[in-house]
C-alpha positions in Angstrom: 104.2 -77.2 -55.9 102.4 -79.9 -53.9 103.2 -78.0 -50.6 101.8 -74.8 -52.1 98.6 -76.5 -53.1 98.2 -78.1 -49.7 98.4 -74.6 -48.1 95.7 -73.3 -50.5 93.4 -76.2 -49.6 93.8 -75.5 -45.9 93.1 -71.7 -45.3 91.4 -72.6 -42.1 93.1 -74.9 -39.6 90.7 -75.7 -36.7 93.7 -77.1 -34.8 94.9 -73.6 -34.2 92.1 -73.3 -31.6 93.2 -76.5 -29.9 96.9 -75.8 -29.7 97.2 -75.0 -25.9 95.3 -75.5 -22.7 94.8 -71.7 -22.5 93.3 -71.4 -25.9 91.1 -74.5 -25.4 89.8 -73.0 -22.2 89.0 -69.7 -23.8 87.0 -71.2 -26.7 85.2 -73.9 -24.6 81.5 -73.7 -25.3 80.0 -75.6 -22.4 81.0 -75.8 -18.8 79.5 -77.6 -15.8 79.6 -75.7 -12.5 78.3 -76.4 -9.0 75.5 -74.0 -9.8 74.1 -76.6 -12.3 74.0 -79.5 -9.8 71.4 -80.9 -7.4 72.4 -83.7 -5.0 69.8 -86.4 -4.4 69.8 -87.5 -0.7 68.0 -90.4 1.1 66.7 -89.9 4.6 65.8 -92.5 7.2 64.1 -92.2 10.6 65.8 -92.6 14.0 69.0 -91.7 15.7 71.1 -94.6 14.4 74.1 -94.4 12.1 73.9 -93.7 8.4 73.4 -96.7 6.2 75.5 -97.5 3.2 73.7 -98.3 -0.1 75.6 -101.2 -1.7 74.4 -100.5 -5.2 75.2 -96.8 -5.0 78.8 -96.6 -3.9 79.5 -93.6 -1.7 75.8 -92.8 -1.1 74.0 -93.4 2.2 70.6 -93.3 3.8 71.0 -90.5 6.4 69.1 -89.9 9.7 67.8 -86.3 9.9 70.7 -85.1 12.1 73.2 -86.4 9.5 71.1 -85.1 6.7 71.3 -81.6 8.1 75.0 -81.8 8.4 75.3 -83.1 4.9 73.3 -80.2 3.6 75.5 -77.7 5.4 78.6 -79.2 3.9 77.0 -79.3 0.4 76.2 -75.6 0.7 79.8 -74.8 1.7 81.0 -76.7 -1.4 78.8 -74.5 -3.6 75.9 -76.9 -4.2 72.7 -74.9 -4.3 70.1 -77.6 -4.3 69.1 -81.1 -2.9 66.4 -83.5 -3.7 65.1 -85.5 -0.7 63.8 -89.0 -0.8 62.5 -90.9 2.2 63.3 -94.5 2.9 60.4 -95.6 5.2 60.1 -98.3 7.8 58.1 -101.0 5.9 55.6 -101.0 8.8 54.4 -97.6 7.6 53.7 -98.7 4.0 50.2 -99.5 3.0 48.4 -100.4 -0.2 47.0 -96.9 -0.3 50.1 -95.0 0.8 48.4 -93.2 3.6 51.6 -92.2 5.3 52.2 -89.8 2.4 49.5 -87.6 3.9 50.8 -87.6 7.4 51.7 -84.0 8.2 54.6 -85.3 10.4 55.9 -87.9 8.0 59.6 -88.5 7.7 60.4 -86.3 4.7 58.5 -83.3 6.1 60.4 -83.5 9.3 63.5 -83.6 7.3 62.4 -80.6 5.2 61.7 -78.5 8.3 65.1 -79.5 9.8 67.0 -78.6 6.7 65.1 -75.4 6.1 66.0 -74.3 9.7 69.7 -75.0 9.2 70.1 -74.0 5.5 67.4 -71.5 4.6 68.9 -70.6 1.3 69.3 -74.1 0.1 66.9 -75.2 -2.7 64.9 -78.3 -1.7 63.0 -80.5 -4.1 60.7 -83.1 -2.7 59.3 -86.1 -4.6 55.6 -86.1 -5.1 54.8 -89.8 -5.8 53.5 -92.7 -3.7 56.1 -95.4 -4.4 58.0 -94.8 -1.2 54.7 -95.2 0.8 53.0 -98.2 -0.9 53.4 -101.9 -0.2 53.2 -102.6 -3.9 55.8 -100.0 -4.9 53.8 -98.2 -7.5 53.7 -94.4 -7.9 50.0 -94.3 -7.3 47.1 -96.2 -5.8 45.8 -99.2 -7.8 42.4 -99.6 -9.3 39.7 -101.9 -7.9 40.9 -104.7 -10.1 44.5 -104.3 -9.0 45.7 -104.4 -12.6 46.7 -100.8 -13.2 47.3 -97.5 -11.3 44.2 -95.4 -10.8 45.3 -92.2 -12.5 42.6 -89.8 -11.2 42.4 -91.2 -7.6 46.2 -90.9 -7.5 46.1 -87.3 -8.7 43.8 -86.3 -5.9 46.2 -87.7 -3.3 49.2 -86.1 -4.9 47.5 -82.7 -4.7 47.0 -83.1 -0.9 50.6 -84.3 -0.6 52.0 -81.3 -2.5 50.1 -78.9 -0.3 51.5 -80.5 2.8 55.0 -80.2 1.4 54.5 -76.6 0.5 53.2 -75.9 4.0 56.4 -77.4 5.3 58.4 -74.8 3.4 59.4 -76.7 0.2 60.3 -74.2 -2.5 59.7 -76.7 -5.3 57.6 -79.9 -5.3 58.6 -82.5 -7.9 55.9 -84.8 -9.1 57.6 -87.9 -10.4 54.6 -90.1 -10.8 53.7 -89.5 -14.5 50.0 -89.4 -13.9 48.0 -87.6 -16.6 46.9 -84.1 -15.6 48.7 -84.0 -12.3 50.7 -80.8 -12.9 47.7 -78.7 -13.6 45.8 -80.2 -10.6 48.8 -79.7 -8.3 49.2 -76.1 -9.5 45.5 -75.4 -8.8 45.7 -77.1 -5.3 48.8 -75.1 -4.4 47.3 -71.8 -5.4 44.0 -72.6 -3.6 46.0 -73.5 -0.5 47.8 -70.1 -0.5 51.1 -71.5 -1.9 51.3 -69.7 -5.2 55.0 -69.1 -4.6 55.7 -72.8 -4.5 57.1 -74.0 -7.8 56.7 -77.3 -9.7 59.6 -79.2 -11.1 57.7 -81.7 -13.3 59.2 -85.1 -14.2 57.7 -84.5 -17.6 59.6 -87.1 -19.7 60.2 -90.0 -17.3 60.8 -93.2 -19.1 60.1 -96.8 -18.1 63.8 -97.4 -17.8 66.0 -100.2 -16.5 68.4 -97.6 -15.0 66.4 -97.1 -11.8 67.3 -100.3 -10.0 69.8 -98.9 -7.4 67.3 -96.0 -6.5 64.7 -98.6 -5.7 67.1 -100.4 -3.5 67.8 -97.1 -1.7 64.1 -96.3 -1.0 63.1 -99.9 -0.3 60.8 -100.5 -3.3 62.9 -102.8 -5.4 61.4 -106.0 -3.8 57.8 -104.8 -3.8 55.6 -107.5 -5.2 53.5 -105.1 -7.1 56.3 -103.9 -9.4 57.2 -107.5 -10.3 53.6 -108.4 -11.1 52.5 -105.1 -12.7 54.7 -103.0 -14.9 55.1 -99.2 -14.6 54.9 -99.2 -18.4 51.2 -98.0 -18.3 52.2 -94.6 -16.9 55.9 -94.2 -17.6 57.1 -93.4 -21.1 58.2 -96.1 -23.6 61.9 -95.7 -24.2 61.2 -96.0 -28.0 58.9 -93.0 -28.2 60.3 -89.5 -28.5 57.0 -88.1 -29.8 55.3 -89.3 -26.6 57.9 -87.3 -24.7 57.1 -84.2 -26.7 53.4 -84.5 -25.9 54.2 -84.9 -22.2 56.6 -82.0 -22.1 54.1 -79.8 -23.9 51.3 -80.7 -21.6 53.2 -80.1 -18.4 54.4 -76.7 -19.6 50.8 -75.8 -20.5 49.6 -77.0 -17.1 52.0 -74.6 -15.3 55.2 -76.5 -14.7 58.1 -74.1 -13.8 60.8 -76.6 -14.7 60.6 -79.6 -17.1 62.6 -82.7 -16.3 63.9 -85.5 -18.4 64.7 -88.8 -16.7 67.1 -90.7 -17.2 69.6 -88.3 -18.7 72.6 -90.1 -20.3 70.6 -92.4 -22.5 68.1 -89.7 -23.4 70.3 -86.8 -24.5 68.1 -86.5 -27.6 65.1 -85.9 -25.4 66.9 -83.3 -23.4 67.8 -81.5 -26.7 64.2 -81.7 -27.9 63.0 -80.3 -24.6 65.5 -77.4 -24.8 64.5 -76.6 -28.4 60.7 -76.7 -27.8 60.5 -74.7 -24.5 61.9 -71.6 -22.9 61.3 -73.0 -19.4 64.4 -74.3 -17.5 65.2 -77.9 -18.3 66.3 -80.4 -15.6 67.8 -83.8 -16.3 68.3 -86.6 -13.7 71.5 -88.6 -14.1 69.9 -91.6 -12.4 71.2 -94.3 -10.0 71.9 -96.8 -12.7 74.0 -94.3 -14.7 76.0 -93.5 -11.5 76.4 -97.2 -10.6 77.6 -98.3 -14.0 80.3 -95.6 -14.0 81.5 -96.6 -10.6 81.4 -100.3 -11.5 83.6 -99.8 -14.6 86.0 -97.6 -12.6 86.3 -100.2 -9.8 87.2 -102.8 -12.5 89.9 -100.4 -13.8 88.2 -100.1 -17.2 87.4 -96.3 -17.0 88.9 -93.4 -15.1 86.2 -92.4 -12.6 86.8 -88.6 -12.5 87.2 -88.3 -16.3 84.1 -90.2 -17.2 82.1 -88.6 -14.5 83.0 -85.1 -15.8 82.4 -86.1 -19.4 79.0 -87.6 -18.6 77.9 -84.4 -16.8 79.2 -82.3 -19.7 77.2 -84.3 -22.2 74.0 -83.6 -20.2 74.8 -79.9 -20.0 75.7 -79.8 -23.7 72.4 -81.4 -24.6 70.6 -78.5 -23.0 70.0 -79.2 -19.3 70.0 -76.2 -17.0 69.8 -78.3 -13.8 71.4 -81.7 -13.4 70.3 -84.0 -10.6 73.3 -86.3 -10.0 74.7 -88.4 -7.2 78.1 -87.1 -8.3 77.3 -83.5 -7.2 79.2 -83.6 -3.9 82.3 -85.3 -5.4 82.3 -82.9 -8.4 82.0 -79.9 -6.0 84.8 -81.2 -3.8 87.2 -81.5 -6.8 86.2 -78.0 -8.0 87.0 -76.6 -4.6 90.3 -78.3 -4.5 91.3 -76.7 -7.9 90.7 -73.1 -6.6 
């Protein structure tokens, strides 16, 4: 009698759809593919060798010739996009970040070289001043030096975006978090004859502790300004999802083509919110600290690198991201190719 009652209570057994690898594959709801991934890359000047980045295992600062070769290889692996970040000679950095408006600055030379070698590759370029300023902030400082001057920074970013579009960048990616910059950049691009250049807006970029290795990579981690003056006045408070909703809505209204959440792993709820509130593509940046902590745990033998890498990317995809910027892109694509 008890056995018969048990059967009545269990007319549906979900385990039937988990019983074999074939069935599990056929009912799998989310998949990460190389089409979803964008590889961030760091570029340096000169003809010297690539430089290892100690806090980002496996990542390097690449001279342009090596960058071009890396982009060719990424394309062959099925990666469709890269995000370029310059690591400048400190001698070129100034308080006002003037090098950002040099038509022959490092990142623009890199863009032209990559475009020539890989014309179908999607290139994102960072529109912010932190790689160019001695103080390491994303904009110019006000006269008192106690905050970033929002409006003065936006004017510079507009000029910067037009230069990048003229160099052939398909999408500029303002990561600065200044108020009103998306609409201003859209207007500047259109006025400059670049209506076809898109904007991937870092719309919900949080004042996160996960950015440390990236700042090592671009040489802003030791900037005195970031130690004395927090970025909390312009980046989002990690405690405030409603603030993220406001920023996402404003950027969409101002003409952003893609809305980004950064970081990704600790902000899956924000990715889901962005997905539910907008029909625009949603990007998420699995940032340097996320990548570094996975590598550190794997090096200590506490986690399996490949398994936790794939699960972390799947979580970002499942939350609603269409594009994932990740330092794991190349390794993931390599493993996918090996399975074919």
